[in-house]
Backbone as CSV, one residue per row, in Angstrom:
resi,resn,N_x,N_y,N_z,CA_x,CA_y,CA_z,C_x,C_y,C_z
1,MET,19.924,19.714,-29.042,18.488,19.913,-28.662,18.414,18.939,-26.995
2,SER,17.871,19.292,-25.980,17.680,18.525,-24.846,16.684,17.456,-24.932
3,GLU,16.877,16.736,-24.327,15.832,15.594,-24.133,14.387,16.091,-24.060
4,TYR,13.504,15.062,-24.152,12.271,15.504,-23.575,11.711,13.947,-23.298
5,GLN,11.358,13.629,-21.857,10.401,12.368,-21.608,9.309,12.627,-20.796
6,TYR,8.182,12.324,-21.189,6.987,12.712,-20.580,6.518,11.556,-20.068
7,TYR,5.870,11.143,-18.798,5.400,10.211,-18.095,3.596,10.723,-17.645
8,GLU,2.752,9.881,-17.714,1.283,10.207,-17.279,0.842,9.033,-16.965
9,TRP,0.373,9.142,-15.815,-0.677,8.225,-15.100,-2.232,8.427,-15.123
10,ARG,-3.186,7.514,-15.158,-4.425,7.905,-14.794,-5.107,7.017,-14.335
11,ALA,-5.919,6.995,-13.172,-6.787,6.388,-12.399,-8.455,6.423,-13.276
12,LEU,-8.911,5.641,-13.670,-10.092,5.475,-14.344,-11.166,4.631,-13.479
13,ASP,-10.819,3.768,-12.705,-11.911,3.058,-11.987,-12.264,3.498,-10.635
14,ARG,-11.418,4.130,-9.994,-11.526,5.048,-8.564,-10.438,6.220,-8.565
15,LEU,-10.866,6.840,-7.535,-10.221,8.073,-7.173,-8.954,7.521,-6.164
16,LEU,-8.002,8.209,-6.301,-6.561,7.944,-5.301,-6.987,8.359,-3.809
17,THR,-6.763,7.418,-2.848,-6.814,8.394,-1.603,-5.653,9.253,-1.198
18,PRO,-5.987,10.062,-0.399,-5.185,11.072,0.005,-3.576,10.425,0.307
19,GLU,-3.520,9.336,1.004,-2.443,8.394,1.462,-1.769,7.922,0.109
20,GLU,-2.305,7.452,-0.839,-1.687,7.149,-2.069,-1.492,8.311,-2.775
21,GLN,-2.003,9.090,-2.745,-1.407,10.722,-3.435,-0.300,11.126,-2.736
22,ALA,-0.019,10.924,-1.501,1.372,11.258,-0.927,2.054,10.185,-1.134
23,ALA,2.036,8.816,-1.391,2.915,7.975,-1.805,3.429,8.484,-3.274
24,VAL,2.401,8.766,-4.107,2.939,9.170,-5.389,3.594,10.401,-5.483
25,ASN,3.297,11.093,-4.910,4.131,12.693,-4.993,5.811,12.250,-4.348
26,GLU,5.870,11.196,-3.572,7.092,11.056,-3.106,8.130,10.516,-4.053
27,LEU,7.570,10.062,-5.235,8.214,9.370,-6.255,9.362,10.269,-6.820
28,SER,8.796,11.770,-7.090,9.721,12.677,-7.765,9.604,14.078,-7.282
29,SER,10.654,14.574,-7.465,10.781,16.103,-6.903,9.591,17.261,-7.993
30,HIS,9.602,16.459,-9.520,8.820,17.090,-10.476,7.622,16.672,-10.616
31,ILE,7.143,15.589,-9.943,5.565,15.021,-10.552,4.608,16.224,-9.811
32,TYR,3.545,15.941,-10.824,2.404,16.956,-10.279,1.409,15.736,-10.227
33,VAL,0.686,15.741,-9.019,-0.339,14.395,-8.443,-1.514,15.274,-8.392
34,THR,-2.574,14.643,-8.593,-4.116,14.540,-8.032,-4.538,13.423,-7.804
35,GLU,-5.976,13.405,-7.265,-6.594,12.212,-6.971,-7.050,11.159,-8.145
36,SER,-6.828,11.924,-9.223,-7.137,10.867,-10.683,-5.989,10.993,-11.726
37,TYR,-4.796,11.585,-11.286,-3.706,11.858,-12.085,-2.590,12.189,-11.820
38,ALA,-1.307,11.627,-12.575,0.156,12.349,-11.933,0.865,12.223,-13.351
39,SER,1.470,12.958,-13.573,2.541,13.248,-14.785,3.888,13.948,-14.175
40,VAL,4.707,13.636,-14.820,6.021,14.192,-15.052,6.679,14.103,-16.078
41,THR,7.633,15.453,-16.493,8.376,15.527,-17.410,9.982,16.126,-17.098
42,TYR,10.778,15.403,-17.909,11.968,15.348,-17.734,12.762,15.712,-19.056
43,ASN,14.007,16.863,-18.754,14.660,17.109,-19.833,16.119,16.670,-19.756
44,TRP,16.432,16.588,-18.580,17.861,16.142,-18.162,18.400,15.024,-17.311
45,SER,16.952,14.486,-17.048,17.047,13.402,-15.742,16.387,12.258,-16.556
46,ASP,16.143,11.160,-15.443,14.924,9.967,-15.527,14.290,9.707,-14.502
47,PHE,13.207,9.209,-14.736,12.163,8.808,-13.568,12.992,7.707,-12.742
48,ARG,13.088,7.566,-11.777,13.972,6.600,-10.942,13.369,5.423,-10.578
49,HIS,12.225,5.240,-10.724,11.149,4.222,-10.377,10.440,3.543,-11.703
50,ASP,10.314,2.105,-11.623,9.656,1.511,-12.301,8.164,2.040,-12.959
51,PRO,7.819,2.655,-14.052,6.368,3.290,-14.315,5.328,2.352,-14.392
52,ILE,5.923,1.108,-14.931,4.595,0.172,-14.789,4.367,-0.441,-13.417
53,GLN,5.267,-0.559,-12.350,4.985,-0.632,-10.943,4.307,-0.157,-10.256
54,VAL,4.420,1.392,-10.986,3.753,2.485,-10.479,2.043,2.343,-10.574
55,LEU,2.117,1.904,-12.216,0.829,1.717,-13.038,0.032,0.394,-12.146
56,GLU,0.627,-0.380,-11.537,-0.036,-1.271,-11.169,-0.652,-1.085,-9.606
57,LEU,0.387,-0.583,-9.212,0.000,0.048,-7.423,-1.023,1.113,-7.720
58,TYR,-1.030,1.772,-8.494,-2.197,2.969,-7.979,-2.948,3.137,-9.328
59,PHE,-2.840,3.032,-10.590,-3.507,3.664,-11.566,-3.961,2.721,-12.622
60,ASP,-4.663,2.956,-13.815,-5.538,2.200,-14.632,-4.816,2.227,-16.209
61,ALA,-4.136,3.552,-16.251,-3.616,3.940,-17.662,-2.033,4.698,-17.402
62,PHE,-1.341,4.262,-18.403,-0.089,4.827,-18.774,0.530,5.283,-20.078
63,ILE,1.360,6.431,-19.931,1.665,6.684,-21.179,3.117,7.247,-21.022
64,TYR,4.079,7.112,-21.770,5.402,7.460,-22.115,5.810,7.716,-23.323
65,LEU,6.283,8.905,-23.608,6.822,9.327,-24.819,8.265,10.091,-25.034
66,THR,8.942,10.067,-25.884,10.180,10.710,-25.738,10.573,11.718,-27.068
67,ASN,11.607,12.538,-27.191,11.511,13.218,-28.446,12.519,12.517,-29.588
68,TRP,12.929,11.077,-28.791,13.756,10.118,-29.900,13.324,9.268,-30.186
69,GLY,11.611,8.970,-30.345,10.874,8.129,-30.444,10.453,7.122,-30.142
70,SER,10.596,6.930,-28.672,9.943,5.909,-27.681,8.556,6.290,-27.696
71,ARG,7.474,5.245,-27.616,6.390,5.212,-27.497,5.718,4.092,-26.592
72,GLN,5.143,4.548,-25.427,4.424,3.427,-24.604,3.252,3.745,-24.239
73,LEU,2.478,2.550,-24.234,1.030,2.605,-23.798,0.582,1.631,-22.933
74,ALA,0.073,1.661,-21.674,-0.157,0.589,-20.890,-1.410,0.701,-19.960
75,PHE,-2.173,-0.480,-19.744,-3.359,-0.448,-19.240,-3.361,-1.566,-18.052
76,ARG,-3.733,-1.394,-16.947,-4.116,-2.122,-15.524,-5.410,-2.927,-15.788
77,PHE,-5.631,-4.114,-15.745,-7.031,-4.723,-15.984,-7.202,-5.674,-14.770
78,PRO,-8.405,-5.691,-14.398,-8.662,-6.500,-12.865,-8.584,-8.175,-13.680
79,LYS,-7.817,-9.272,-12.956,-7.703,-10.058,-14.010,-8.734,-10.986,-14.178
80,ASP,-9.930,-11.024,-13.460,-11.278,-11.646,-13.673,-12.142,-11.104,-14.856
81,LEU,-11.668,-9.650,-15.030,-12.355,-9.209,-16.188,-11.705,-9.309,-17.736
82,LEU,-10.323,-9.585,-17.846,-9.886,-9.458,-18.939,-9.486,-10.952,-19.456
83,ASP,-10.187,-11.301,-20.613,-10.173,-12.522,-21.566,-8.847,-12.905,-22.261
84,THR,-7.947,-13.204,-21.373,-6.337,-13.468,-21.704,-6.251,-14.156,-22.709
85,ARG,-7.312,-15.467,-23.018,-6.828,-16.319,-23.857,-7.168,-15.816,-25.475
86,SER,-8.120,-14.779,-25.325,-8.470,-13.906,-26.675,-7.542,-12.828,-27.052
87,VAL,-6.817,-12.136,-25.919,-5.447,-11.465,-26.053,-4.330,-12.005,-26.479
88,GLU,-3.972,-13.049,-26.356,-2.623,-13.794,-26.368,-2.274,-13.906,-28.061
89,PRO,-3.183,-14.222,-28.928,-2.882,-14.135,-30.342,-2.148,-12.854,-30.799
90,TYR,-2.855,-11.792,-30.128,-1.911,-10.557,-30.716,-0.465,-9.988,-29.956
91,LEU,-0.399,-10.673,-28.883,0.589,-10.586,-28.242,2.319,-10.537,-29.103
92,VAL,3.342,-9.849,-29.077,4.471,-9.954,-30.131,5.460,-9.428,-28.718
93,ARG,6.664,-10.567,-28.957,7.452,-10.435,-28.113,8.249,-9.271,-28.032
94,TYR,8.777,-8.065,-26.903,9.305,-7.134,-26.669,8.300,-5.910,-27.275
95,PHE,7.344,-6.168,-27.635,6.249,-4.913,-28.225,5.171,-4.773,-27.443
96,VAL,4.310,-6.077,-27.612,2.775,-6.044,-27.407,3.012,-7.330,-25.998
97,ASP,3.014,-6.848,-24.756,3.186,-7.872,-23.771,2.164,-7.781,-22.518
98,LEU,1.430,-9.125,-22.051,0.515,-9.236,-21.019,1.437,-9.557,-19.844
99,GLN,1.294,-8.889,-18.735,2.233,-9.096,-17.628,1.256,-9.568,-16.409
100,PRO,1.133,-10.810,-16.201,0.376,-11.054,-14.677,1.046,-10.377,-13.585
101,GLY,-0.201,-9.854,-12.900,0.242,-9.183,-11.446,-0.227,-9.921,-10.257
102,GLY,-0.416,-9.228,-9.363,-1.098,-9.817,-8.425,-2.702,-9.884,-8.324
103,GLU,-3.281,-8.913,-8.388,-4.768,-8.883,-8.681,-5.322,-8.375,-9.959
104,TYR,-4.187,-7.985,-10.873,-4.070,-7.189,-11.747,-3.366,-8.000,-13.001
105,SER,-3.453,-7.570,-14.379,-2.878,-7.930,-15.531,-2.664,-6.684,-16.221
106,ILE,-1.276,-6.511,-16.690,-0.796,-5.198,-17.270,-0.699,-5.569,-18.807
107,LEU,-1.245,-4.604,-19.679,-0.776,-5.081,-20.786,-0.111,-3.545,-21.737
108,ASP,0.995,-3.823,-21.872,2.280,-2.940,-21.886,2.421,-2.951,-23.390
109,ILE,2.147,-2.057,-24.211,2.550,-1.774,-25.723,3.599,-0.907,-25.760
110,THR,4.823,-1.347,-26.479,6.054,-0.427,-26.395,6.435,-0.439,-27.704
111,MET,6.681,0.745,-28.077,7.278,0.675,-29.576,8.460,1.892,-29.871
112,ASP,9.628,1.675,-30.159,10.416,2.709,-30.464,10.619,2.915,-31.961
113,ASN,10.357,4.178,-32.251,10.224,4.753,-33.809,11.431,5.639,-33.987
114,GLU,12.356,5.410,-34.821,13.545,6.543,-34.991,12.951,7.594,-35.832
115,ASP,12.053,6.720,-36.472,11.420,8.249,-37.559,10.950,9.409,-36.906
116,ALA,10.401,9.239,-35.550,9.361,10.337,-34.853,10.155,11.074,-34.237
117,LEU,11.673,11.181,-34.508,12.603,12.188,-33.826,11.988,13.819,-34.074
118,GLY,12.201,14.142,-33.041,11.927,15.777,-32.986,11.252,16.009,-31.854
119,TRP,10.292,17.457,-31.858,9.647,17.890,-30.886,8.273,17.208,-30.902
120,VAL,8.055,16.868,-29.620,6.819,16.245,-29.272,5.993,16.921,-27.982
121,GLU,4.996,16.877,-27.505,4.053,17.293,-26.643,3.470,16.083,-26.043
122,GLY,3.731,15.491,-24.788,2.908,14.657,-24.083,1.306,14.790,-23.991
123,GLU,1.138,16.231,-23.233,-0.199,16.240,-22.860,-1.363,16.081,-23.863
124,GLY,-2.185,15.382,-23.294,-3.412,15.208,-24.056,-3.464,13.695,-24.637
125,TRP,-2.385,13.279,-24.852,-2.340,12.122,-25.515,-3.395,10.678,-24.775
126,LEU,-2.909,10.662,-23.483,-3.397,9.666,-22.772,-4.913,9.938,-22.570
127,SER,-5.504,11.190,-22.441,-6.792,11.539,-22.362,-7.703,10.783,-23.760
128,SER,-6.831,10.994,-24.919,-7.767,10.308,-26.128,-7.544,8.753,-26.188
129,LEU,-6.604,8.361,-25.618,-6.334,6.883,-25.510,-7.004,5.981,-24.214
130,SER,-7.221,6.711,-23.187,-7.847,5.860,-22.459,-9.003,5.248,-22.514
131,PRO,-9.866,5.621,-23.431,-11.357,4.831,-23.738,-10.805,3.534,-24.406
132,LEU,-9.728,3.339,-24.706,-9.442,1.968,-25.361,-9.409,0.840,-24.421
133,ARG,-9.218,1.387,-23.133,-9.120,0.121,-21.943,-10.639,-0.267,-21.718
134,GLY,-11.629,0.625,-21.884,-12.977,-0.042,-21.606,-13.478,-0.798,-22.889
135,ASP,-12.895,-0.260,-24.112,-13.254,-1.052,-25.465,-12.739,-2.261,-25.134
136,LEU,-11.558,-2.384,-24.712,-11.257,-4.072,-24.745,-11.699,-4.855,-23.653
137,LEU,-12.258,-4.282,-22.687,-12.744,-4.966,-21.394,-14.263,-5.323,-22.154
138,GLU,-14.912,-4.604,-23.033,-15.961,-4.825,-23.850,-15.816,-5.958,-24.809
139,GLY,-14.803,-6.186,-25.108,-14.451,-7.099,-26.114,-14.409,-6.705,-27.803
140,ASP,-13.772,-5.437,-27.514,-13.134,-4.804,-28.892,-11.840,-4.830,-29.104
141,TYR,-11.362,-5.953,-30.070,-9.854,-6.170,-30.011,-9.365,-5.442,-31.288
142,ARG,-9.807,-4.376,-31.766,-8.974,-3.439,-32.809,-7.701,-3.052,-32.510
143,MET,-7.891,-2.286,-31.056,-6.578,-1.709,-30.803,-5.402,-2.704,-30.795
144,LEU,-5.992,-4.124,-30.291,-4.705,-5.065,-30.227,-4.406,-5.664,-31.681
145,TYR,-5.200,-5.651,-32.437,-4.646,-5.718,-33.778,-3.601,-4.802,-34.387
146,LEU,-4.210,-3.567,-34.082,-3.417,-2.378,-34.744,-2.024,-2.463,-34.255
147,ALA,-1.978,-2.946,-32.610,-0.620,-2.931,-32.124,0.303,-4.046,-32.917
148,TRP,-0.542,-5.094,-33.212,0.215,-6.418,-33.587,0.813,-5.698,-34.938
149,LEU,0.089,-5.299,-35.803,0.416,-4.787,-37.100,1.594,-3.614,-37.201
150,ARG,1.568,-2.805,-35.920,2.768,-2.126,-35.989,3.937,-2.753,-35.573
151,ALA,3.624,-3.526,-34.403,4.815,-4.112,-33.739,5.728,-5.002,-35.006
152,SER,4.632,-6.224,-35.997,5.443,-6.803,-36.826,6.085,-5.835,-37.679
153,GLU,5.545,-4.736,-37.796,6.439,-3.600,-38.896,7.409,-3.494,-38.315
154,LEU,8.130,-3.210,-37.129,9.039,-2.637,-36.442,9.956,-3.786,-36.132
155,ASP,9.337,-5.261,-36.034,10.180,-6.065,-35.731,10.554,-6.841,-36.918
156,ASP,10.396,-6.357,-38.211,10.643,-7.101,-39.554,10.287,-8.685,-39.348
157,ALA,8.962,-8.605,-39.050,8.528,-10.156,-39.070,8.585,-11.124,-39.885
158,HIS,8.720,-12.150,-39.813,8.827,-13.214,-40.841,7.910,-13.294,-41.871
159,GLU,7.998,-13.525,-43.275,6.855,-13.102,-44.197,6.059,-14.251,-44.081
160,ASP,6.310,-15.295,-43.502,5.320,-16.646,-43.153,4.475,-16.267,-42.121
161,ASN,4.727,-15.564,-40.911,4.071,-15.185,-39.971,2.548,-15.157,-40.427
162,LEU,1.593,-15.980,-39.678,-0.105,-15.521,-40.002,-0.402,-14.369,-39.002
163,GLU,-1.297,-13.725,-39.600,-2.008,-12.705,-38.711,-2.727,-13.137,-37.653
164,PRO,-3.291,-12.457,-36.600,-4.079,-12.785,-35.551,-5.570,-12.643,-36.267
165,PRO,-6.564,-12.980,-35.427,-7.669,-12.863,-35.754,-8.103,-11.675,-36.205
166,VAL,-8.593,-11.242,-37.368,-9.149,-9.921,-37.710,-10.548,-9.273,-37.003
167,PRO,-10.283,-8.625,-36.112,-11.795,-7.717,-35.492,-12.475,-7.090,-36.762
168,PRO,-13.562,-7.050,-36.220,-14.584,-6.105,-36.802,-14.386,-4.767,-36.793
169,GLY,-14.764,-3.699,-37.964,-14.475,-2.504,-37.540,-13.404,-1.913,-38.034
170,LEU,-12.199,-2.312,-38.526,-11.484,-1.779,-38.879,-11.205,-0.594,-39.895
171,ARG,-12.362,-0.761,-40.794,-12.413,0.295,-41.669,-13.064,1.706,-41.036
172,GLU,-14.107,1.454,-39.979,-14.271,2.699,-39.351,-13.977,2.888,-37.993
173,LEU,-12.954,3.210,-37.653,-12.155,3.542,-36.447,-12.742,4.786,-35.776
174,THR,-12.798,4.578,-34.324,-13.259,5.659,-33.290,-12.234,6.637,-33.139
175,PRO,-12.541,7.776,-32.657,-11.399,8.645,-32.598,-10.219,8.178,-31.687
176,PRO,-10.522,7.084,-30.435,-9.375,6.638,-29.817,-8.596,5.801,-30.621
177,LEU,-9.219,4.796,-31.552,-8.399,4.201,-32.290,-7.583,5.003,-33.328
178,ALA,-8.151,6.104,-33.818,-7.392,6.911,-34.757,-5.994,7.652,-34.035
179,SER,-6.418,8.067,-32.765,-5.245,8.361,-31.739,-4.057,7.343,-31.722
180,PHE,-4.812,6.025,-31.556,-3.606,5.025,-31.274,-2.885,5.030,-32.896
181,VAL,-3.359,5.181,-33.796,-2.836,4.667,-35.269,-1.639,6.042,-35.452
182,GLU,-2.174,6.845,-34.991,-1.427,8.402,-34.908,-0.146,8.451,-34.170
183,PHE,-0.392,7.888,-32.825,0.626,7.883,-31.656,1.885,6.979,-31.913
184,PHE,1.298,5.733,-32.427,2.363,4.797,-32.784,2.846,5.122,-34.489
185,ALA,2.365,6.004,-35.238,3.013,6.096,-36.360,2.803,4.842,-37.261
186,LEU,1.204,4.544,-37.211,1.115,2.888,-38.198,1.072,3.641,-39.599
187,ASP,1.470,2.829,-40.399,1.167,3.002,-41.900,-0.069,3.131,-42.618
188,LYS,-0.636,4.067,-42.876,-2.044,4.212,-43.552,-2.197,2.775,-44.697
189,TYR,-1.210,2.558,-45.453,-1.569,1.721,-46.389,-1.579,0.426,-45.733
190,LEU,-0.732,-0.041,-44.912,-0.945,-1.235,-44.115,-1.935,-1.334,-43.209
191,LEU,-2.591,-0.284,-42.866,-3.781,-0.610,-42.121,-5.056,-1.084,-43.291
192,GLN,-4.919,0.013,-44.228,-5.870,-0.425,-45.245,-5.890,-1.639,-45.966
193,ALA,-4.688,-2.213,-46.180,-4.667,-3.666,-46.390,-5.164,-4.439,-45.552
194,ALA,-4.922,-4.659,-43.990,-5.499,-4.995,-43.030,-7.025,-5.217,-42.991
195,ALA,-7.586,-3.722,-43.488,-8.902,-3.570,-43.165,-9.743,-4.281,-44.172
196,GLU,-9.185,-4.563,-45.184,-9.826,-5.156,-46.288,-10.316,-6.727,-46.018
197,ALA,-10.085,-7.524,-45.069,-10.537,-8.484,-44.474,-11.598,-8.299,-43.344
198,SER,-11.649,-7.142,-42.706,-12.441,-7.128,-41.664,-13.941,-6.629,-41.773
199,LEU,-14.660,-7.470,-41.332,-16.321,-6.938,-41.442,-16.765,-5.937,-40.622
200,PRO,-17.685,-5.348,-41.206,-18.210,-4.162,-40.647,-18.476,-4.447,-39.335
201,TRP,-18.561,-3.084,-38.546,-19.001,-3.108,-37.005,-20.547,-3.106,-36.860
202,ARG,-20.738,-4.330,-36.308,-22.073,-4.520,-35.753,-22.261,-4.770,-34.132
203,PRO,-22.865,-3.569,-33.414,-23.159,-3.807,-31.966,-23.533,-5.209,-31.859
204,SER,-23.489,-5.802,-30.661,-24.041,-7.042,-30.093,-25.678,-6.944,-29.989
205,PRO,-26.636,-7.593,-30.486,-27.607,-7.703,-30.188,-28.255,-7.669,-28.648
206,THR,-28.995,-6.493,-28.200,-29.342,-6.781,-26.813,-30.673,-6.823,-26.597
207,VAL,-30.860,-7.266,-25.463,-31.972,-7.661,-24.757,-32.567,-6.500,-23.700
208,PRO,-33.804,-5.715,-24.061,-34.263,-4.944,-23.299,-33.489,-5.096,-21.751
209,PRO,-33.135,-3.817,-20.970,-32.445,-3.992,-19.439,-33.438,-4.949,-18.582
210,GLU,-34.881,-3.993,-19.014,-36.045,-4.446,-17.789,-35.914,-6.049,-17.896
211,GLU,-35.849,-6.272,-19.300,-36.406,-8.166,-19.431,-34.945,-8.737,-18.927
212,ALA,-33.951,-8.374,-19.217,-32.636,-9.130,-18.810,-32.712,-9.192,-17.225
213,ILE,-32.726,-8.112,-16.440,-32.721,-7.884,-15.123,-33.815,-8.439,-14.434
214,ALA,-35.034,-9.067,-14.966,-35.922,-9.902,-14.531,-35.597,-11.457,-14.421
215,ARG,-34.303,-11.577,-15.299,-34.115,-12.681,-15.594,-33.021,-13.248,-14.000
216,LEU,-32.568,-11.974,-13.558,-31.630,-12.581,-12.303,-32.448,-13.062,-11.256
217,SER,-31.773,-13.809,-10.425,-32.736,-14.301,-9.324,-32.586,-13.245,-8.415
218,PRO,-33.524,-13.210,-7.005,-33.657,-12.337,-6.090,-32.656,-11.864,-5.466
219,ALA,-31.572,-12.818,-5.073,-30.520,-13.104,-4.323,-29.360,-12.382,-4.950
220,GLU,-29.389,-12.767,-6.510,-28.323,-12.313,-7.170,-28.606,-10.449,-7.787
221,ARG,-29.810,-10.045,-7.588,-30.093,-8.604,-7.770,-29.549,-7.883,-6.530
222,ASP,-29.904,-8.818,-5.268,-29.500,-7.960,-4.103,-27.942,-7.840,-4.033
223,ASP,-27.549,-9.016,-4.513,-26.095,-8.813,-4.400,-25.481,-7.739,-5.020
224,PHE,-25.925,-7.493,-6.452,-25.735,-6.370,-6.976,-25.715,-5.046,-6.559
225,LEU,-26.858,-4.930,-5.700,-27.351,-3.656,-5.379,-26.279,-3.346,-3.802
226,VAL,-25.963,-4.324,-3.089,-25.078,-4.165,-1.860,-23.856,-3.917,-2.488
227,ARG,-23.183,-4.605,-3.630,-21.922,-3.978,-4.393,-22.077,-2.368,-4.771
228,LEU,-23.144,-2.190,-5.602,-23.491,-0.794,-6.170,-23.284,0.254,-5.074
229,ALA,-23.849,-0.232,-3.706,-24.126,0.787,-2.518,-22.383,1.077,-2.211
230,ARG,-21.837,-0.065,-2.218,-20.530,-0.064,-1.700,-19.441,0.447,-2.618
231,GLY,-19.869,1.112,-3.625,-19.093,1.713,-4.752,-18.038,0.611,-5.363
232,GLU,-18.390,-0.084,-5.743,-17.405,-1.289,-6.397,-17.196,-0.937,-7.830
233,PRO,-15.623,-0.630,-8.149,-15.490,-0.445,-9.466,-16.107,-1.356,-10.527
234,LEU,-16.070,-0.890,-11.867,-16.221,-1.380,-12.843,-17.822,-2.139,-12.702
235,LEU,-18.526,-2.353,-11.729,-19.612,-2.907,-11.573,-20.855,-2.838,-12.895
236,SER,-21.084,-1.837,-13.508,-21.783,-1.601,-14.523,-21.117,-2.901,-15.496
237,LEU,-20.013,-2.805,-15.878,-19.526,-3.772,-16.933,-19.695,-5.285,-16.457
238,LYS,-19.634,-5.559,-15.096,-19.900,-6.936,-14.429,-21.002,-7.235,-14.567
239,LEU,-22.154,-6.331,-14.493,-23.628,-6.741,-14.507,-23.893,-6.898,-15.846
240,ASN,-23.278,-5.930,-16.724,-23.600,-6.160,-18.357,-23.271,-7.462,-18.580
241,ARG,-22.211,-8.157,-18.255,-21.614,-9.410,-18.852,-22.835,-10.410,-18.362
242,ARG,-23.263,-10.139,-17.004,-23.894,-11.255,-16.491,-25.289,-11.120,-17.159
243,LEU,-25.905,-10.086,-17.683,-27.018,-9.851,-18.365,-26.886,-10.573,-19.684
244,GLN,-25.704,-10.395,-20.337,-25.520,-10.864,-21.488,-25.297,-12.377,-21.337
245,GLU,-24.835,-13.133,-20.598,-24.799,-14.684,-20.295,-26.319,-15.138,-20.063
246,LEU,-27.125,-14.372,-19.536,-28.568,-14.871,-19.199,-29.300,-14.667,-20.645
247,SER,-29.027,-13.778,-21.420,-29.566,-13.319,-22.692,-29.130,-13.998,-23.750
248,ARG,-27.808,-14.558,-23.241,-27.284,-15.062,-24.500,-26.996,-14.376,-25.904
249,SER,-26.659,-13.053,-25.628,-26.337,-12.095,-26.527,-24.653,-12.092,-27.140
250,PRO,-24.667,-12.840,-28.253,-23.144,-12.924,-28.880,-22.262,-11.571,-28.945
251,ARG,-21.118,-11.476,-28.614,-20.605,-10.114,-28.886,-20.138,-10.412,-30.646
252,PRO,-19.543,-9.081,-31.129,-19.452,-8.880,-32.252,-18.211,-10.251,-32.502
253,THR,-18.093,-10.900,-33.973,-17.197,-11.884,-34.056,-16.195,-11.496,-35.084
254,THR,-14.853,-11.986,-34.927,-14.014,-11.823,-36.138,-14.432,-12.162,-37.292
255,ALA,-13.631,-11.753,-38.575,-13.921,-12.042,-39.636,-13.536,-13.697,-40.059
256,PRO,-14.286,-14.448,-40.390,-14.075,-15.841,-40.887,-13.320,-16.203,-42.028
257,ALA,-12.660,-15.051,-42.714,-11.758,-15.252,-43.767,-10.523,-15.731,-43.400
258,ARG,-9.849,-16.448,-44.436,-8.625,-16.693,-44.379,-7.488,-16.316,-43.746
259,ARG,-6.562,-16.416,-42.993,-5.518,-15.822,-42.156,-4.565,-15.454,-43.227
260,ARG,-4.033,-14.134,-43.383,-3.158,-13.920,-44.409,-1.737,-13.928,-43.672
261,THR,-0.740,-14.134,-44.580,0.329,-14.149,-44.033,1.281,-12.690,-43.939
262,TRP,1.954,-12.463,-42.849,2.478,-10.998,-43.063,3.026,-10.457,-44.259
263,GLY,3.614,-11.453,-45.387,4.230,-11.081,-46.490,3.274,-10.841,-47.249
264,GLU,2.178,-11.356,-47.338,0.935,-11.070,-48.045,0.311,-9.420,-47.715
265,LEU,0.262,-9.078,-46.166,-0.135,-7.805,-46.065,1.127,-6.736,-46.439
266,LEU,1.947,-7.018,-46.269,3.008,-6.094,-47.008,2.944,-5.941,-48.225
267,SER,2.732,-6.961,-48.932,2.719,-6.877,-50.489,1.563,-6.084,-50.964
268,ARG,0.491,-6.232,-50.246,-0.802,-5.402,-50.645,-0.720,-4.004,-50.282
269,ALA,0.182,-3.773,-49.244,0.259,-2.546,-48.671,0.930,-1.739,-49.680
270,ALA,1.893,-2.206,-50.121,3.084,-1.845,-51.182,2.011,-1.467,-52.459
271,GLN,1.353,-2.260,-52.932,0.520,-1.991,-54.126,-0.274,-1.032,-53.888
272,LEU,-1.074,-0.821,-52.948,-2.101,0.241,-52.429,-1.088,1.844,-52.451
273,ARG,0.096,1.647,-52.182,0.995,2.691,-51.748,1.181,3.145,-53.439
274,ARG,1.388,2.167,-54.254,1.808,2.598,-55.790,0.688,3.136,-56.467
275,GLU,-0.587,2.673,-56.035,-1.945,2.929,-56.673,-1.994,4.582,-56.500
276,ALA,-2.038,4.736,-55.322,-2.206,5.826,-54.667,-1.182,6.974,-55.361
277,GLU,0.098,6.812,-55.378,1.131,7.521,-55.986,0.927,7.611,-57.651
């Protein structure tokens, strides 16, 4: 059986310039490039550049998968928009990593699953997973918890390790989160056990935008309008964050329940599996 390696990058916040497209096109004789997308497939060779560096220079989302079980998902975030202190509890060495760059931080989720050997198709995965980047910027940490869960399983974590904060909404996964579970082959009973401590998902209370915008000073309103005219990426997110600050609208909180150990989660997942059988 021949090897199969699939790489794909996507630009989410802005389009690539013609010069950037030309630079990406020079990276491989097999690569396909547009103003918002690049992909390359290998059967007998390798990509001779660091794909994470390509992500940091040009794109916002990246995926890599192989027919020998390697799976990688990475996102680029503007440093001033990602709450790194909230992300850190979910990091797992060698599996879930937050890399500081120049203007950006790179969240890199890499898993090797030997049980996933066989025929795979790379097309379509990044389209279904890309919305998770925006969810994380909005303070939804469900993807990170799921990544910690799968990484702990593959890493054979110590049974006394404590779980990170459990985000709300693990019992009602969105389609992108369901794709994440499928992409990284997360055990359904382990997910079910983890979700038992998760509060229901409730959107943050909001103040009507007309009322919230009225709280901006004239100078601040003018500043946002100028930045809008210049096409600043993610300006809607930045404005909404500022309006939340002014209206003091809290975001969904994590469950206040006692933090469970990894051993407790494994034991509960095994019990759920036996009951199902």
